[in-house]
C-alpha positions as CSV (number, residue, x, y, z in Angstrom):
1,M,0.0,0.0,0.0
2,I,2.7,2.5,1.0
3,E,4.7,1.7,-2.2
4,A,1.5,2.5,-4.3
5,L,1.0,5.8,-2.4
6,T,4.6,6.8,-2.7
7,Y,5.0,5.9,-6.4
8,W,5.3,9.4,-7.9
9,P,6.4,9.2,-11.5
10,G,5.5,12.8,-12.2
11,I,8.1,14.1,-9.8
12,V,11.7,14.6,-10.8
13,H,13.9,11.9,-9.4
14,P,17.6,11.3,-9.7
15,V,16.7,7.7,-10.6
16,P,13.3,7.0,-12.2
17,P,11.1,5.1,-9.7
18,T,10.4,1.5,-10.2
19,P,6.7,1.0,-11.3
20,V,4.4,-0.5,-8.7
21,D,1.0,-2.1,-8.9
22,L,-1.6,0.5,-8.2
23,G,-4.3,-2.2,-8.2
24,V,-4.2,-2.4,-4.4
25,L,-5.5,1.2,-4.0
26,P,-9.1,0.8,-5.4
27,T,-9.8,-2.1,-3.0
28,W,-8.3,-0.2,-0.1
29,F,-10.2,3.0,-0.9
30,N,-13.4,1.0,-1.2
31,E,-12.8,-0.5,2.2
32,L,-12.3,2.9,3.7
33,L,-15.4,4.3,2.1
34,D,-17.5,1.3,3.1
35,E,-16.7,2.1,6.8
36,W,-18.9,5.2,6.5
37,P,-22.5,4.1,7.2
38,W,-24.0,6.7,4.8
39,W,-21.8,5.8,1.9
40,D,-23.7,4.3,-1.1
41,R,-21.9,1.0,-1.6
42,A,-23.1,0.7,-5.1
43,W,-20.4,3.3,-6.0
44,R,-17.0,1.7,-6.2
45,V,-13.5,3.1,-6.9
46,T,-12.7,1.6,-10.2
47,R,-9.6,3.4,-11.4
48,V,-6.7,5.3,-9.8
49,E,-3.6,7.0,-11.1
50,P,-0.2,7.6,-9.4
51,A,-0.4,9.8,-6.4
52,H,0.8,13.4,-6.2
53,P,2.6,14.5,-3.0
54,C,1.2,17.5,-1.2
55,E,3.4,20.0,0.5
56,I,2.2,21.1,3.9
57,A,3.1,24.6,5.0
58,R,4.9,24.7,8.4
59,D,5.8,27.6,10.7
60,E,9.2,26.3,11.5
61,P,12.0,26.9,8.9
62,R,13.2,23.8,7.2
63,A,11.0,21.7,9.3
64,V,11.1,17.9,8.7
65,S,7.5,16.6,8.4
66,T,6.7,13.5,10.3
67,F,4.0,12.5,7.8
68,T,3.4,12.2,4.1
69,E,0.2,13.5,2.4
70,V,-0.7,12.6,-1.2
71,T,-3.6,13.1,-3.5
72,V,-4.7,10.2,-5.7
73,P,-6.8,10.9,-8.7
74,G,-9.2,8.3,-10.1
75,T,-12.8,7.5,-10.7
76,V,-15.8,5.9,-9.0
77,S,-18.5,4.1,-10.9
78,R,-21.9,2.7,-10.4
79,G,-23.3,0.3,-13.0
80,A,-23.0,1.0,-16.7
81,G,-22.1,4.6,-17.7
82,D,-22.2,6.2,-14.2
83,T,-18.7,7.5,-13.7
84,V,-17.6,10.3,-11.5
85,P,-14.1,11.7,-10.9
86,L,-12.4,10.9,-7.6
87,S,-9.7,12.8,-5.7
88,A,-8.5,10.9,-2.6
89,R,-6.3,12.7,-0.1
90,V,-4.4,10.4,2.2
91,R,-2.1,11.4,5.1
92,F,0.1,8.7,6.7
93,S,3.1,8.3,8.9
94,D,5.2,5.2,8.3
95,D,2.4,2.6,7.8
96,L,-0.2,4.4,10.0
97,L,-3.2,6.1,8.3
98,I,-3.7,9.5,9.8
99,R,-6.4,11.0,7.6
100,F,-8.5,10.1,4.6
101,Q,-10.7,12.5,2.6
102,A,-12.3,11.9,-0.7
103,K,-13.7,14.3,-3.2
104,V,-16.3,12.5,-5.4
105,G,-17.4,14.8,-8.2
106,D,-17.9,18.1,-6.4
107,V,-18.7,16.7,-3.0
108,V,-16.0,16.5,-0.3
109,I,-16.3,13.5,1.9
110,G,-14.1,13.2,4.9
111,P,-13.6,13.4,8.6
112,A,-15.3,16.2,10.6
113,S,-13.3,18.8,12.4
114,A,-15.7,18.9,15.3
115,A,-16.6,16.1,17.7
116,A,-19.6,14.0,17.0
117,G,-22.9,15.9,17.8
118,V,-21.1,19.3,17.6
119,P,-22.0,21.4,14.6
120,E,-19.2,22.1,12.2
121,R,-18.1,25.7,12.2
122,H,-17.7,27.5,8.9
123,P,-14.0,28.4,8.3
124,F,-14.9,31.9,7.1
125,G,-15.5,32.9,10.7
126,S,-11.9,32.7,11.7
127,V,-10.8,34.7,8.6
128,L,-13.4,37.3,9.3
129,G,-12.4,37.5,13.0
130,T,-8.7,38.0,12.0
131,L,-9.6,40.7,9.4
132,M,-11.7,42.6,12.0
133,D,-8.9,42.3,14.7
134,L,-6.3,43.5,12.2
135,R,-8.4,46.6,11.5
136,G,-9.4,47.1,15.1
137,I,-13.1,46.7,14.3
138,S,-15.3,45.4,17.2
139,V,-18.4,43.3,16.7
140,R,-20.5,46.3,17.6
141,E,-18.8,48.6,15.1
142,M,-19.0,46.0,12.4
143,A,-22.8,45.6,13.1
144,V,-23.2,49.4,12.8
145,R,-21.1,49.6,9.5
146,C,-23.2,46.7,8.0
147,G,-26.5,47.8,9.4
148,R,-26.9,44.3,10.9
149,S,-27.5,43.1,14.5
150,M,-24.5,42.3,16.7
151,S,-25.8,38.7,17.0
152,T,-25.6,38.3,13.2
153,I,-22.0,39.5,13.1
154,S,-21.1,37.4,16.2
155,M,-22.6,34.2,14.6
156,V,-20.7,34.7,11.3
157,R,-17.5,35.6,13.1
158,S,-17.8,32.5,15.3
159,G,-18.5,30.3,12.3
160,G,-21.9,29.4,13.5
161,W,-23.6,30.8,10.4
162,N,-22.6,30.2,6.8
163,P,-21.9,33.5,5.0
164,H,-24.2,34.5,2.2
165,R,-23.4,36.8,-0.8
166,I,-25.2,39.9,0.4
167,L,-23.7,39.8,3.9
168,V,-20.2,39.1,2.6
169,A,-20.5,42.1,0.3
170,E,-21.6,44.3,3.2
171,L,-18.7,42.9,5.3
172,A,-16.2,43.7,2.5
173,E,-17.4,47.3,2.3
174,A,-17.1,47.6,6.1
175,L,-13.6,46.1,5.9
176,D,-12.6,48.4,3.0
177,M,-12.0,45.3,0.8
178,S,-13.0,44.2,-2.6
179,A,-16.3,42.2,-2.5
180,E,-14.9,39.8,-5.0
181,D,-11.9,39.1,-2.8
182,L,-14.0,38.5,0.3
183,L,-16.5,36.3,-1.7
184,A,-13.5,34.2,-2.9
185,I,-12.2,33.9,0.7
186,A,-15.7,32.8,1.9
187,G,-15.8,30.1,-0.8
188,L,-18.6,31.7,-2.7
189,A,-18.8,32.1,-6.4
190,V,-17.9,35.7,-7.4
191,H,-20.4,35.6,-10.3
192,P,-23.2,33.1,-9.6
């Protein structure tokens, strides 16, 4: 398995890597997906390509990473003609799986950040909080600038509410930023 995940023919090597059998990966990915009770087991990983290593940004200069993370492209299929692209992200250390996340079509499937039973926080909240802090804007002042309630600003800032286009545009104006930039940061399409 590790040999298949670390076979990177698209990367420049002093000596070309010896080809390995990638046929073990679809079975392994299917076993991982089957562990999720809501996964439709009619969909099977049918094809994979060599993995691409992912670089992880670190705060320390020249830090040595204790894990490897790769992205494996491929496809999942169900019956005749139903084929969807797959992008599997795998993080491992030695032979220990640390994280597995799959993107099937446009849907990201993976482990939650929050504990079971706790709602997931939208990541835009921490970005908004940092932007407000850097500009010295309090929740009260942001509410006044946007013409919104303090509870609305607090919920978006804490990640409890998903941002929507109109509110993000108001926040951008209050932050003296481009609405397009803040929409992109929020993960919203600039032009719906």
